[in-house]
C-alpha positions as CSV (number, residue, x, y, z in Angstrom):
1,M,50.6,30.2,-37.8
2,P,50.4,33.0,-40.3
3,D,53.4,34.9,-41.6
4,L,53.5,37.8,-39.2
5,N,56.0,39.7,-41.4
6,Q,53.0,40.8,-43.5
7,P,50.9,43.7,-42.0
8,T,47.5,42.3,-42.9
9,Q,44.2,42.7,-41.1
10,Q,44.1,38.9,-40.8
11,N,47.4,38.9,-38.9
12,V,46.3,41.7,-36.6
13,E,43.2,39.7,-35.7
14,F,45.3,36.6,-35.1
15,M,47.6,38.4,-32.8
16,I,44.8,40.1,-30.9
17,E,43.0,36.8,-30.4
18,E,46.3,35.2,-29.2
19,I,47.0,38.0,-26.8
20,K,43.4,37.8,-25.3
21,S,43.7,34.0,-25.0
22,K,47.1,34.1,-23.3
23,L,46.1,36.9,-20.9
24,R,42.8,35.2,-20.1
25,M,41.2,38.6,-20.4
26,A,38.0,39.0,-18.4
27,T,37.1,41.8,-20.8
28,A,38.0,39.8,-23.9
29,A,34.5,40.1,-25.4
30,A,34.8,43.9,-25.3
31,M,38.2,43.7,-27.1
32,Q,37.1,42.8,-30.6
33,A,40.0,42.0,-33.0
34,S,38.2,44.0,-35.7
35,H,38.7,47.2,-33.6
36,F,42.4,47.0,-34.5
37,G,43.8,48.1,-37.8
38,T,47.0,47.5,-39.7
39,D,48.1,51.1,-39.0
40,K,49.3,50.0,-35.6
41,Y,50.7,46.7,-36.9
42,E,54.2,47.0,-35.5
43,D,53.0,48.0,-32.0
44,I,50.5,45.1,-32.0
45,R,53.2,42.7,-33.1
46,D,55.6,44.0,-30.4
47,L,52.9,43.4,-27.8
48,Y,52.1,40.0,-29.2
49,E,55.8,39.0,-29.0
50,V,56.0,40.0,-25.4
51,V,52.9,38.0,-24.5
52,A,53.9,35.0,-26.5
53,S,57.4,34.9,-24.9
54,K,56.2,34.5,-21.3
55,P,54.4,31.6,-19.7
56,S,52.5,33.6,-17.2
57,F,51.9,37.2,-16.0
58,S,51.3,39.0,-12.7
59,I,48.1,40.9,-12.3
60,S,49.9,44.2,-12.7
61,E,51.6,43.0,-15.9
62,V,48.2,41.9,-17.3
63,E,46.7,45.4,-16.4
64,A,49.7,47.1,-18.1
65,L,49.4,44.9,-21.2
66,V,45.6,45.4,-21.4
67,S,46.1,49.2,-21.0
68,E,48.6,49.2,-23.9
69,L,46.3,47.1,-26.0
70,G,43.5,49.6,-25.4
71,K,45.7,52.5,-26.6
72,L,46.2,50.6,-29.9
73,R,42.4,50.3,-30.7
74,N,40.9,52.3,-33.5
75,S,38.5,54.9,-32.1
């Protein structure tokens, strides 16, 4: 696992891929890790830590997390 204390694009991409995998996102293909930049690094890391800390999620939790992830995308 990379050192997530460093706000690098590689770490952003790692966290996004982990979030997508953990949430088993149906829209994962549309959520490209390259669409996220280091400018939102702390927010992405916070979201990653929430996702990594839980073994499973309800449908409403997944929807809320995906919505939050969408807000962090670069336009």
